[in-house]
C-alpha positions in Angstrom: -20.7 37.1 63.5 -17.5 37.4 61.4 -19.0 35.2 58.7 -22.0 37.5 58.6 -19.8 40.6 58.1 -17.8 38.9 55.3 -20.9 38.2 53.2 -21.6 41.9 52.1 -17.9 42.1 51.0 -18.2 38.8 49.1 -21.4 40.0 47.5 -19.8 43.3 46.6 -16.8 41.7 44.9 -19.0 39.2 43.0 -21.1 42.1 41.7 -18.2 44.5 41.1 -16.3 42.1 38.7 -19.0 41.6 36.1 -19.9 45.3 36.4 -16.3 46.3 35.7 -16.1 44.0 32.8 -19.4 45.4 31.4 -18.0 48.9 31.8 -14.7 48.0 30.1 -16.6 46.4 27.2 -18.9 49.4 26.8 -15.9 51.8 26.9 -14.1 49.6 24.3 -17.2 49.7 21.9 -17.5 53.5 22.4 -13.8 54.1 21.6 -13.9 51.9 18.5 -17.1 53.5 17.3 -15.7 57.0 17.9 -12.5 56.1 16.0 -14.6 54.8 13.1 -16.7 58.0 13.1 -13.7 60.3 12.9 -12.1 57.9 10.4 -15.1 58.4 8.1 -14.6 62.2 8.4 -11.1 62.0 7.2 -11.1 61.9 3.4 -8.2 60.5 1.5 -5.9 63.1 0.0 -2.4 63.2 -1.3 -1.4 65.2 1.8 -3.1 62.6 4.0 -2.6 59.2 2.3 -3.1 57.3 5.6 -5.8 57.4 8.2 -4.7 57.5 11.8 -8.2 57.0 13.2 -8.6 53.8 11.1 -5.3 52.6 12.5 -6.6 53.2 16.0 -9.9 51.4 15.4 -8.0 48.5 13.9 -5.6 48.3 16.8 -8.5 48.3 19.3 -10.7 45.8 17.6 -10.5 42.2 16.6 -11.9 41.0 13.3 -14.5 43.8 13.2 -16.1 43.9 9.8 -17.0 47.6 10.3 -13.3 48.4 10.5 -12.5 46.4 7.4 -15.2 48.2 5.5 -14.1 51.6 6.7 -10.6 50.8 5.6 -11.8 49.6 2.2 -13.8 52.9 1.8 -10.8 55.0 2.6 -8.6 53.0 0.2 -11.1 53.3 -2.6 -11.0 57.1 -2.2 -7.2 57.0 -2.1 -7.1 54.8 -5.3 -9.1 57.4 -7.2 -6.7 60.3 -6.4 -5.1 61.4 -9.7 -1.7 61.7 -8.1 -1.8 58.0 -7.3 -3.0 56.7 -10.7 0.1 54.6 -11.1 -0.7 52.8 -7.8 -4.4 52.5 -8.5 -4.5 48.7 -9.2 -2.4 47.9 -6.1 -4.6 50.0 -3.8 -7.8 48.7 -5.2 -6.6 45.1 -4.7 -5.8 46.0 -1.1 -9.4 47.4 -1.0 -10.7 44.0 -2.1 -8.6 42.3 0.5 -10.3 44.3 3.3 -13.7 43.7 1.9 -13.0 39.9 1.7 -12.1 40.0 5.5 -15.5 41.7 6.1 -17.3 39.1 4.1 -15.6 36.4 6.2 -17.1 37.9 9.3 -20.5 38.5 7.8 -20.9 36.1 4.8 -24.7 36.7 4.6 -24.5 40.5 4.3 -24.9 41.2 0.5 -23.7 44.8 0.7 -20.1 43.9 1.2 -20.2 41.8 -1.9 -21.8 44.7 -3.8 -18.8 46.8 -2.7 -16.5 44.1 -4.0 -18.4 44.3 -7.4 -17.8 48.1 -7.4 -14.1 47.6 -7.0 -14.0 44.9 -9.7 -15.6 47.5 -12.0 -13.0 50.0 -11.1 -10.3 47.4 -11.7 -11.8 46.6 -15.1 -11.7 43.0 -14.0 -12.1 40.1 -16.4 -15.6 38.8 -17.2 -15.2 35.6 -15.2 -14.5 37.5 -12.0 -17.4 39.9 -12.6 -19.9 37.2 -13.4 -18.8 35.2 -10.3 -19.4 38.2 -8.0 -22.7 39.0 -9.6 -23.8 35.4 -9.2 -22.8 35.5 -5.5 -25.0 38.6 -5.0 -28.0 37.3 -6.8 -27.8 33.9 -5.1 -27.4 35.5 -1.6 -30.0 38.3 -1.9 -32.3 38.0 -5.0 -35.0 40.0 -3.4 -33.0 42.6 -1.5 -34.5 45.8 -3.0 -31.9 48.0 -1.3 -29.3 46.7 -3.7 -31.2 47.6 -6.8 -30.0 51.1 -7.6 -26.2 50.5 -7.3 -26.4 46.9 -8.5 -28.1 48.0 -11.7 -25.7 50.9 -12.1 -22.7 48.6 -11.8 -24.3 46.1 -14.2 -24.4 48.7 -16.9 -20.8 49.7 -16.3 -19.9 46.0 -16.9 -22.7 45.0 -19.2 -20.6 43.2 -21.8 -19.0 41.2 -19.1 -22.2 39.8 -17.7 -23.6 36.5 -18.8 -26.8 36.5 -20.9 -28.7 35.2 -18.0 -27.4 38.0 -15.7 -28.3 40.6 -18.3 -31.8 39.2 -18.6 -32.1 39.3 -14.8 -31.1 43.0 -14.7 -33.6 43.8 -17.4 -36.3 42.0 -15.5 -35.3 43.9 -12.4 -35.5 47.2 -14.2 -39.1 46.4 -14.9 -40.1 46.5 -11.3 -37.9 49.2 -9.7 -39.4 52.5 -8.6 -39.5 55.2 -11.3 -36.8 57.3 -9.6 -34.5 54.3 -9.6 -35.2 53.7 -13.3 -34.5 57.3 -14.1 -31.2 57.1 -12.3 -30.1 53.9 -14.0 -31.2 55.3 -17.4 -29.0 58.3 -16.8 -26.1 56.0 -16.1 -26.9 53.9 -19.1 -27.2 56.9 -21.4 -23.7 58.2 -20.4 -22.4 54.8 -21.2 -24.3 54.7 -24.6 -26.2 51.7 -23.4 -29.7 53.2 -23.0 -30.9 51.0 -25.9 -30.9 48.1 -23.4 -33.6 49.9 -21.5 -35.5 51.4 -24.4 -35.8 48.2 -26.4 -36.5 45.7 -23.6 -38.9 47.4 -21.2 -42.6 48.0 -21.8 -43.2 51.2 -23.7 -45.5 52.6 -21.0 -42.7 52.4 -18.5 -40.0 54.0 -20.6 -41.8 56.3 -23.0 -40.9 59.5 -21.2 -37.2 58.4 -20.9 -36.8 57.1 -24.4 -39.0 59.3 -26.6 -36.2 61.8 -27.3 -33.3 59.4 -27.5 
């Protein structure tokens, strides 16, 4: 009889423990997600050079790539503040360090490497570093169309630092992107006085409206 009465208690305990662990895990994920959400709302400013929500998310998580990327995003904003111009290189290098940690956690996710490329452009990094990062992106995700717009934009910002093969790849890519993407990249190239790359290398039918008045 006593053995029979003890079974429900044993069953309850055996069920309660995993349910409690599941609840704690869910609560942890929710708190970290909420911290990242509010961290994203807090823009870098000279009055708020740090982000308490990011600190909280970092404290609560362990090797979470989303936290590293959020930190990198905030640092990039901070680096571009005019008041911190003298510290820009230092802050951007810290940005790269956080992105590198995210890459370690998700090495096959190409968008983290695209963000690294962005920071290298801001740092005016030497050509070997730029070419190496572009090579990583192209090797990892040669057919990832979601990269096109910003990859091509960054390519024009660092055109003279790309290898000839990489320049040729970018031109070939421009030939197959949607018209809206081509218009956007052309506007970037024009501001940089590099629109001739587009106007002399793509089929006339594709660029005639863009280049006829250049």
